[in-house]
PLY file of the C-alpha trace (Angstrom):
ply
format ascii 1.0
element vertex 142
property float x
property float y
property float z
element edge 141
property int vertex1
property int vertex2
end_header
12.59 -10.06 25.21
14.86 -12.27 23.17
16.99 -9.87 21.09
18.19 -12.61 18.72
14.62 -13.74 18.03
13.47 -10.14 17.44
16.33 -9.53 15.00
15.54 -12.74 13.11
11.85 -11.85 13.01
12.57 -8.34 11.74
14.86 -9.69 9.01
12.24 -12.17 7.82
9.58 -9.44 7.79
11.96 -7.15 5.85
12.29 -9.88 3.23
8.54 -10.57 3.07
6.11 -8.64 5.24
3.29 -10.94 4.09
4.94 -14.08 5.48
2.45 -16.08 7.52
2.90 -16.33 11.26
3.08 -20.12 10.91
5.98 -19.84 8.42
7.76 -17.25 10.56
7.43 -19.53 13.60
8.72 -22.55 11.64
11.71 -20.64 10.25
12.62 -19.28 13.70
11.93 -22.53 15.55
9.33 -21.14 17.96
5.56 -21.32 18.39
3.04 -19.15 16.54
2.01 -17.66 19.90
5.62 -16.58 20.51
5.76 -14.87 17.09
2.44 -13.09 17.71
3.67 -11.92 21.11
6.97 -10.62 19.71
5.25 -8.84 16.81
2.82 -7.15 19.21
5.72 -6.11 21.47
7.69 -4.71 18.52
4.62 -2.72 17.50
4.06 -1.38 21.05
7.75 -0.43 21.32
7.33 1.48 18.03
9.92 -0.61 16.24
7.37 -1.90 13.72
5.04 0.78 12.41
3.29 -1.15 9.67
3.47 -3.91 7.10
3.80 -2.98 3.47
4.66 -4.20 0.01
7.84 -3.82 -1.99
7.39 -3.41 -5.73
9.05 -5.84 -8.08
12.08 -4.24 -9.80
10.47 -4.78 -13.21
7.47 -2.68 -12.12
9.72 -0.02 -10.59
11.69 0.29 -13.83
8.48 1.30 -15.59
8.13 4.28 -13.24
10.21 7.44 -13.12
11.78 8.09 -9.73
13.83 11.08 -8.70
15.47 12.57 -5.65
14.77 16.27 -5.22
17.03 18.33 -3.02
15.12 21.33 -1.75
16.46 24.57 -0.29
13.99 26.18 2.10
13.67 29.80 3.10
14.50 30.08 6.82
11.62 29.23 9.17
9.45 27.82 6.33
10.29 24.13 6.77
7.06 23.26 8.59
4.90 24.89 5.93
6.76 23.18 3.09
6.59 19.77 4.81
2.83 20.10 5.37
2.29 20.93 1.67
4.52 18.09 0.50
2.68 15.55 2.68
-0.34 16.23 0.47
1.48 15.27 -2.76
0.80 11.53 -3.19
3.82 10.81 -5.43
6.24 12.05 -2.76
7.28 8.71 -1.24
9.61 10.06 1.45
10.92 13.38 2.73
14.12 13.70 4.74
15.86 16.62 6.43
19.50 16.72 5.37
22.68 18.62 6.10
24.64 20.59 3.54
23.58 23.15 0.98
20.00 21.89 0.83
17.49 21.38 3.64
15.23 18.55 2.45
15.54 15.48 0.24
12.37 14.09 -1.36
11.93 10.77 -3.12
9.32 11.14 -5.85
7.93 8.29 -7.98
5.76 9.07 -11.02
4.22 7.25 -13.97
5.76 9.53 -16.62
8.42 12.18 -17.05
5.62 14.66 -17.76
4.07 13.94 -14.37
7.50 14.23 -12.73
8.05 17.60 -14.41
4.70 18.83 -13.12
5.48 17.68 -9.57
8.88 19.37 -9.64
7.20 22.60 -10.74
4.55 22.18 -8.01
7.24 21.77 -5.35
9.36 24.63 -6.69
6.30 26.91 -6.56
5.57 26.21 -2.87
5.88 29.20 -0.56
9.19 28.87 1.23
11.02 26.86 -1.46
14.02 28.82 -2.69
15.66 26.26 -4.99
15.48 22.60 -6.07
17.95 20.19 -7.63
16.65 16.98 -9.22
18.47 13.68 -9.74
16.56 11.07 -11.75
17.05 7.44 -10.70
18.28 5.40 -13.67
18.18 2.00 -11.95
18.55 0.20 -8.66
21.63 -1.92 -7.98
19.98 -3.39 -4.86
17.29 -2.45 -2.38
16.63 -3.56 1.20
0 1
1 2
2 3
3 4
4 5
5 6
6 7
7 8
8 9
9 10
10 11
11 12
12 13
13 14
14 15
15 16
16 17
17 18
18 19
19 20
20 21
21 22
22 23
23 24
24 25
25 26
26 27
27 28
28 29
29 30
30 31
31 32
32 33
33 34
34 35
35 36
36 37
37 38
38 39
39 40
40 41
41 42
42 43
43 44
44 45
45 46
46 47
47 48
48 49
49 50
50 51
51 52
52 53
53 54
54 55
55 56
56 57
57 58
58 59
59 60
60 61
61 62
62 63
63 64
64 65
65 66
66 67
67 68
68 69
69 70
70 71
71 72
72 73
73 74
74 75
75 76
76 77
77 78
78 79
79 80
80 81
81 82
82 83
83 84
84 85
85 86
86 87
87 88
88 89
89 90
90 91
91 92
92 93
93 94
94 95
95 96
96 97
97 98
98 99
99 100
100 101
101 102
102 103
103 104
104 105
105 106
106 107
107 108
108 109
109 110
110 111
111 112
112 113
113 114
114 115
115 116
116 117
117 118
118 119
119 120
120 121
121 122
122 123
123 124
124 125
125 126
126 127
127 128
128 129
129 130
130 131
131 132
132 133
133 134
134 135
135 136
136 137
137 138
138 139
139 140
140 141
């Protein structure tokens, strides 16, 4: 595969995952069939998992986002992760090093909803402690 073409394709899709195949092909100077083939290959190689939307910053500013650091009781990580997968406002969950074990990105409509979700997470079996940092604004996002 052409590494330079794949990198260009991935960058264009990062900027706009809804870009038409015809526009992608025109911007990269190749045929639509070539773009389709590369996209299918990137999907098979598990480089591309899906195509999604990115919210406009104005919309995101109307929401309340927070990062929750979560300390887990030893050997309870799997249980906590399974419970957190069921909470729709948890956008991402990462394992981290340091004093905490997990880092969750939560995005809610209101501070009241955020408070309820924090309580819900803190009450999960296996959660020893949480620390919340509310996002005030985004300087840039990729």
